[in-house]
N, C-alpha and C positions, 0 to 999 in steps of 0.2 A: 684691164680688169679681169677679163675672162681667163687670160693666161695665168694670172695669179691664183685664181680659184682652182684651175686645173692642177697647178703645181701643189697647192695645199692639199687637195684631194688625194693626189698621188703620194704625198708625204704621209698622210694618215693611213693610206692603204699599205704603204711600205712598213708602217709600224705594226698594224693590227691584222690586216687581211690574211696573212699566211696562217696565223694561229686559228683564226675563225674558220678558214677553209679546211684546215687540218681536222678541226673538231667535227665539222660536217662530214668529212671523209670517214672518220672513225665511226660515226653513227651509221652511215650507209653500210660500211663493212660489217658491223655487228649485226644489223638487220639482215644483210645478205646471207651471212653464215647461219643465222637463226632460221630463216626460211629454207635454206638448203638442208639444215638438219631436220626441219619439219617434213620436208619432202621425203628424205631418206627414211624417217620413221614411218611415214604413211605407206611408202612402198614396202617396207619390211612387214608392217601389219597386214597390208592387203595380200602379200605373198603368203604369209602365215595362214591367213583365213582361207585362201584358195587351197593350200595344201591340206588343211584340216578337212575341208569339204571333199577333196579328192580322196583322202584316206577313208572318209565315211562312205563314199560311193564304192570304193574298192572293197571295203569290208562287206558291204551289202551284196555286192556281186559275188564275192567269195563265199559268203554264207548261203546265197541262193544256189550256187553251183554245188556246194557241199550237200545241201538238202536234196537237190536233184539226184546226186549220186547215191546218197544214203537211202532215199525213198525207193529208187530203182532196185538197189541191192536187196532192200527189205522185201519189196514186192516179188523179186525173183526167188528169194529164199522161201517166202510163204508159198509161192506157186509150186516150187519143187516139192515142198511137203504135201501140198494138196494133190500133186500128181502121184505121190507115193501112197495116198489114201483115197482111192476112188470112191469108197463107200464112206459116207459121212457118219460120224458118231461124236458123242460128247467128249471123247478123249482126244479128238483131233486138235482143238485149240490148245490143250495142255502140251501136246507133243510139239506143236509149232512154237509155243512160248519157250519151251526148253531149248529149241534150236536158236531162237532169237537172242536169248540171254548170253550165249557164247560169243556174240558178235560185238560186245561192248558198245551198246547203243547209248545215245545221248539221253540224259535224264529228262530233257525237255521234249523228247519225241514220244508220241503215242501211236499205237498200231491197233487198228480195228479190222474185223471181218464182218461183212454184212451179208447175211444169207436168209432169204425168205422172210424179210421184214424183221429179222432178229439180228442183234449186234453182239459181237464177242470182242471184248477188249483184251488184247494179247500182251501189251506192254504199256506202262511200267508195271501194272498189276493185272491179274487175271480176273475178269468179270464175265460171267456167263449169262446168256439168255436175256439180254437187254432188248426191250421192244424199241423198234426204230421210231415209233411215234412218240416215245418219251424223250427223244434227243433233238427236239426243236432248238435252233433252226437248222441243225445239221441234216435233219431228215430230208427237208426239201432239196438241199444242195446235193446230197448223195443220191437221192432218188432220181434227180434229173440226169445223173451220169450213168445210171444202170445200163442204158442202151448204148453207151460209148464203146468204141472198139479199141481204144488205146488210153494210156494214162493222161490225166488232165490235172493242171495246177489251179488252185483256187484259194481264196482267203475269206475268212468269215469269223464271227464271234461264237465260240463254243458254248456249250450248255453251262459251263462253270464261269462264264463272262470273261474268258481270256481270248485275246486276239491271236489267231493262229493262221498259219499257212498250211495247206494240205495238198497231198497228191493222191488222186483217186485212180485205181487200176482195176479194170474189170477182169474177171477170170471165168472161163478161159477167154483170152483176148480176141480170138478170131471167131468165136461162136456167134450165131445169130441172136441167141438169147443167153445173157449171162446170168448164172445162178448165184455167183459169189462176187463180192466187190471188196478189194483190199484198199484200206485208207490209212495213209501215214500223215500224222499231224505233228507240227512243231510250234511250240510256244514262241511268240515274237518278243519275249521280255528282253532278250539281249539287244535286239534291234531298237526297242524303245529306250533302253538305257544308253545305247550309243548315241541316239539322236538327242537325248537330253544333255549328254555330256557335250556334244557338238554345239548345241544352243548355248549352254553355259560358257563354253570357251569363246563363242562369238561375242556374247555380252561382255565377258571379262576383257577380251581383247579390245573391243570398242571403248570400254571405260578406261583401259590403260592408255590407248592412243589419245583419248580426250585429255586425260591427266597429263600425259607427256606434252601435248600441245600447250596446255595452260601453263605448265611449269616453265617451258622454254620461253613463251611469250612474257611471263612474269619476270624471269631473270634477265631476259634481253632488255625489258623496259628499265629494270633496276640498273643495269650496266650502262645503258644509254643516258640515263638521267644526269650523271655528272658532266658528260660532254655537252648536253643541252644547256645546263646551267652555265658552263664555261662559255659557250657560244653567246648566250644572252648577255653575260657580263662583259665580254669583249665588245659586243655591239654597243652597249651603253657607254663604255669607256671611249670607244671610237668617236661617238657623237659628242662627248664632253671635251675632248682634246682641243686646244686652241688652234686656230687656223694659221699655220706657218708654212710658207712655201718652201720648196726644196732648196731654192737659191738662198733664202734667208737662213735656212738651217745650216748651210755650209758657211755662210758669211758670219752668222752670229750664233754660235753654239750656246752662249750664255742665255740668250733669249729662249732657246729651246728648253734648256734645263729649268729656267724660271717658269715657263708655261706648264711643264710637267709637274713641277712642285706645287704651283697654284691649283692645278686640276686635282692633284692628290689631296691637298688640304681641303678643297671643297668636298671631295668625296668623303674624307674623314669626318668633316663636320656634319654632312648629311647622315652618315652612318651613326654618329653619336646621337643625333636627334632621333633616328629610328630606334636606337637602343634605349633611349630614355622613354620613348612611347611604349616600347615593348616591356620595359621594367615596370612602368605604371600599370600596364595591363596584367602583368604577372602578379603584382601586389594586390590588385583588385580581385583577381581570380583566387589568390591564396586566402584573402579575407573571406570571400564567399564560401570557399571550401571549409574554412574553420567554423563559420556560422552554421553551415550545413551539418558538420560533424557534431557540433554542440547540440543542435536541434535533434539529431538522430539519437545521440546518447541520452538526452533528457527524456525522449519519448519511449525508450526501451525500459521495460520493467526490471532493470538490473542496474547495479552500480559498479563502477570500475575504479580501482585504486592502484596507483603505480608507485613502485619503490625503486630506489637506486641501489648500486652495489654496496653502499654503506648502510643499507637497511632503513634509510630515511624515506618517509612518504613525500613524494614529489608532486603529485596531483591527484585530485578526486573529481568525480562527476557529481552533478547536482543530486543524484539519488542516494549517495553515500551517507550524508547526515541522517536522513530518515531511516535508512536500512539499519544503521549501526546505533541509532538513538544518541547521536553525538551532536545535537543541535547547538549546545553551548560551548563547544570546544573547537579550536582551530588546530587540526592535526597535521597540517602541512609543516614539514620540517621535523616532526617528531619521528622517533624510530618506532618500528612495529612492536618492539618489546615494551616501550613506554605506553603505547596506546592499548595493546591487547594483552600484554603480559608475556614474560619470557618463557613461561611454561604452556602457553596457549597453542592451539592447533595452528593458528596463523603463523606464529613464529617458527614452528617445526616445518610447515609447508614451505616457508620462505627459505629456510636453510637448505632443504632438499632441492629447491628450485635453483638457487644460486650456486650451491656447491656441487650437487650431483647432476645438474641439468635435467632434473625430473619434473615434469609438468603433471598437474593433478586435474581430474575431471569430476566435477560435481560431488565434492566431499561434503558430507553433512556435518554441520557445526552448530552447537548450542551456545549462543552468545548471550552473556548475562551482563548487560551494561549497568554501571553503578546507579542504584536508586530507581531502576526501571524494570518492567517485566522482561523475562528472558524471551529470546526469539530463536527460531531454527532457521539457519541460512545454508544455502548451497554455495560452496566455494570452489572456484576453478582457478588455476594459475597458468601463466604463460610467460615465456622468456621474451625480454625486450632486447633487440639487437641493434647495434649501430652500424657504422661503416665497416666494411670488410667482414661482417658477420660477428663482430665482437659483442659479448654480453655486456649490456649497460644497466640492467636491472630486471625487475619482474613486475608482472601485472596480476592483480586479483580481480575476479569477477564475482560479485555477490548477488544472490537472488533469495528473496524471502520465501521460505517454504513452510512457515508456521502453520498456515491453514491446512496444507496437505499432510503435515505430521499429525494434526488433530484428526483429520479424516482417516488416516492410517491407523491411529489409535482406536477410533470407533470400529473400524473393520476388524481389528485384532480383538476388540472386546466382544464383537458379535461372534467371532469364531470361538472365543473362550467360553462364552455363554452356551453356545451350541454343544461344545465338548462336555462342559459341566452338566448340561441338561441331560445328555445321553447317559452319563454315569448316575446322576441322582434319580432319574426316572426309574431305573432298575432297582435302586435301593428302596425308593418309596413304595414301589409295588411289592417288594419282598416284605416290607414292614407292615403294609396295609392288610395283607391277608391274615397274619397272626393276630393283629389288633381286632379284626372282625371276630375271630374265634374267641379271644379273651372277653370281648364285650358281650358276646352271646352267653358265655359261661357265667359272667358276672350277673347278667339279667336272670339266669336260672337260679343262681345262688340267692339273689335278693328275694325271690319268691319262696325259697325254702327256709331262709334264716329268720328267726324271730327275736334273737337277742338284740337289744337296742344298740349296744356298742358295736357289734358286728355289722348291723345295718348301716350305722354311720360310716364305718370303714368302707363298706361296699359303695356307699354314695360318693365318698372321696375318690375311690378308684374309678367310679363311673365318670366323675367330672374330669379326672386326669385323662381318661380314655377319649372323652369328647374333645378336650384340648389338643391331645396328640393327633386325633383324626383331623382336626382343623389345620394343624401344622402340616400333616401329610398332604392335605388338599392343596394348600398354598405351595408346598413343595412341587407337586405335580403341575400346577399352573406355571410355575417358574421353569420346570425342567422339560415339560412336554413341548415337542415341536409344534409351532402354531402356524396355521395357514390363514392368511387374511382373506376376509370376504369384503372387498372394497366396494363402497357405494358412494354416490355423490350426495353430500349432506349440506344442508344449511346449518353451518356450525354455530352461528349465533343463537338460532332457535334451539339447536340441540343442547347447548350449554344451559339455556334458560329452562328447558324442560327438566333437565337433570337437577338443577338447583331447586326447582319447585318440588320434585319428589324427595330430594334430600332434606329440604327444610321441614317437611312433615314429620320427620323422625325426631326432631328436637323442639317442635312447637315454637315457642317464643324464647327458648333458652339461648339460641344462637341467632345472631342477625347477619345475614349474608347480603352484601351490597354488590350488585352486578352492574358493571358499566361497560357495555359493548360500544366500541367506536363505530361511527357510521361507515357504510360502504364495505362491510365484511363480506367477502365473496364466499361462494360455495367451495368445499374442498372434498377430497377423496379420502375416506377413512373406513375402518372397520368399526361399526357402531357398537357392537357388543364389547370388543376389547377396549374401546375408548371410554365406554361407560365404566368399565372396571378401573381404568386409569383415574378417572375423576372420582370414583368411589374411594379409592385408596388415598388420593391426595386430600380430598375434603375430610376424610376420617382422621388423617394425621393432623390436619389443621385444627379440627375440633378438639382433639386430644392435647394439642400443644397450646391452645388458647388459655390465657390466664384470666385475670380479673376483667379484662375488656373482652366480652363475649361477642366478638365481631370478626367476620372474614370479608376481605375485599377481593373482588374478582374483576379483572380488567381483560378485555379482549380487543386486540388491535391488529391491523394488517400492515402491509408494506415493510415487513422485516427483511432486510437484505440477506441473501444466502451466499455462502462461500462457493465460488466456482459457478454461480448462476448469473444470468443476465438480470438487469434491474426490472425487466418486464415480467418476471416470474417470481413475485415475492411470496413469503410465507405468512402464517398467522402466529401470533404470540398470545398465549394465555398465561396471565399472572394471577396467582392465588397467594394472598398474604394473610397470615394470622398475627395476633398481638400477644404472643407468649413470650418466653424468655429468650428466644433466639437460638441460633445454632452455632456451635463451636466452629470457627473457620477451618480448623484442622480436620473436621469431619465432613466438609462439603463434598469431597470426592468419595470418602470411605462409606458415606451413608447409603450409597446405592449397592454396596456389596452384600451378598447373602449373609444373613445372621448378624448383621451390624444394626443395632437398635439403641435408642436412648431411653427406652421405657423398660422398667423391670419385667413387665408382663408381655412385652412384644416378642414376636418371632424373628424379626429382622428380614422377612421375605417380602413384605408389602411393597417397599420402594424398589427392591430388586425386580419384582414383577412389573412395576410401573416403567422402569427404565428399559426393560426388555421389550415391552409393548411399544414404547415410544421409538426405540431404535428400529423395530420392525416397520414403523411408518416412515422411516428415514428422517426422524425428528431428532430433537436435542432437548435435554432437560438439565437444569442446574438449580441449586439452592443458593440464595444470596441473603445477606443481612442488610435490609434497607435502613435509611435514617429513621431512628426511633425504635420502638420495641417490635419484637416479632421476627418472623422469617418469611421470605418471599420465594415461591417456586415459579420458575420460568419454564414454560413448555412451548417449544417451537415446532410447528408442523408445516411442511410444504403444501402448497395448494394441490399440486399434481403428484400422485404417487408413482414412483419409478422403482420397480423391484430390483433393478440392477445398479442402484446408485445410493450412496450415503450422503446426507446433507448435514450442514452445520451452519448456524448463524454466525456472522462475524462477531468476534469478541468485542465487547464494549459498544454494541449497536442495539442492545435490547430496548433501549429507551426511545428508539426512533419509531415513527409511525403515528 
């Protein structure tokens, strides 16, 4: 029995062991050469670093020798000049400097003469009569060398905070008491730069070596991986092979082939089972990714629409029906020309995208769906590519920018009002002065004229002048730049007090019904300007009231603001009269200067109101409610921000 087992084992070894051993040998060889390459790179890096430091040391030694030679030659030249001038005078330093300039000195060198506690700088510039006490810390270092009999090298930080090396030479050198000292300094900036370069090269070289090590180990691991997998596969196959002895293999080759085929079939069945499990896992993962993509697309505040090469819509995200106001249509399968029109911007962008391969970024498009309000959308396009980079269609990304366009219009209107105000203010002032002169002359003429017909004419002129002066005053209110005086106000109480004052002007002729909702917060407004707003609005309401002499006033909070969080709502004031109502075509025009519905109106009252409301970052509009009359809606944010323009969401005025 044992002999048979040995033979079967040897048979299996004969079939598989050589390949497995060869795989292990390949792995060992690859790792051996990898480590050999690492050692070679390490030796190269170490040698390079050693040579760099040797060059640094050699440069410092050369610079030191050069400075010694230069300082000695300079000291010798200065000594020769001093020997030639036994009597000291102020011209001696100038003569020595002239001699030094001819020697082509290094710009980093400085040469001083120290004599009787006075310092003379000879190079690079001539400075005379410097007190030694003013050159700390050089004073202590030089003063300690005055008694030396030969040149001395030292290093210190100069008075201008530069690190220098210096050579100090007494003159005369052999005298018991030296009267003069020669000092040669050199700035060490070149040495510092060389040391910084050496440190940088060290760091760069170490990082390069580390990178080389990582790259070699990474690629060695990648190369060895196939051999390791091959070795593992061969080992598993060796264990699965049927036990057939060497003798049986020679006697019955058919049995050997049958065993190999059976083992191969088992392996194939096992692989099929593993492939089925893997396929199920891939299907589950694909479904999970699709669900995640759908969730992400539905959460993004944009809609995506895809089109094939034939211009037919192939897919849309859940945001598209709401953005395009196409709730009652199934646009899948339709062409873009059928959905948006052949002359629309979408059709043009699609043609440029598919034909010219041109993609668009945030094009602004005014979409007017049938039977619904128009919307402003930001449209971007992208190319859809299939296998091998071929174009299979295009994608559109839609984003609603209606609220931002309204804000942009408000900002533009503010700028227009400011420009118009600057122009009209000058005109109003130019007219007001002559009016005052005319009115004064009319008053004088009224005192002198006694004819009744002429007095009546003067009275008419006086009335027209008063009316014209009122128009000029309104003109100036509209045109004059206004600076808000913001204060925190209980708005509900503020409106109530105004209504009480306003009601006294009409006694019982007008009934004002004020309905403040509970929980009205305090807001930040300019009380004077807002009282002018209410005065103009209520005056218009009284003038527009018909047979029903009544004005309804409603104040409520929690009005949502465009671009603001829900925790920062605004206040909505609604003033309704019961007159004939307002022509819908005038709902926007009514706020423009000189537009009025009354024969005697100036057309500036509502323009002033809108200006003051915009200054408070608010919003105002006229609407025709159910039944008779007109309703004015004024929205004011609770907190005033001078750098921001607000607007309530359209269609949300009835909330709160």
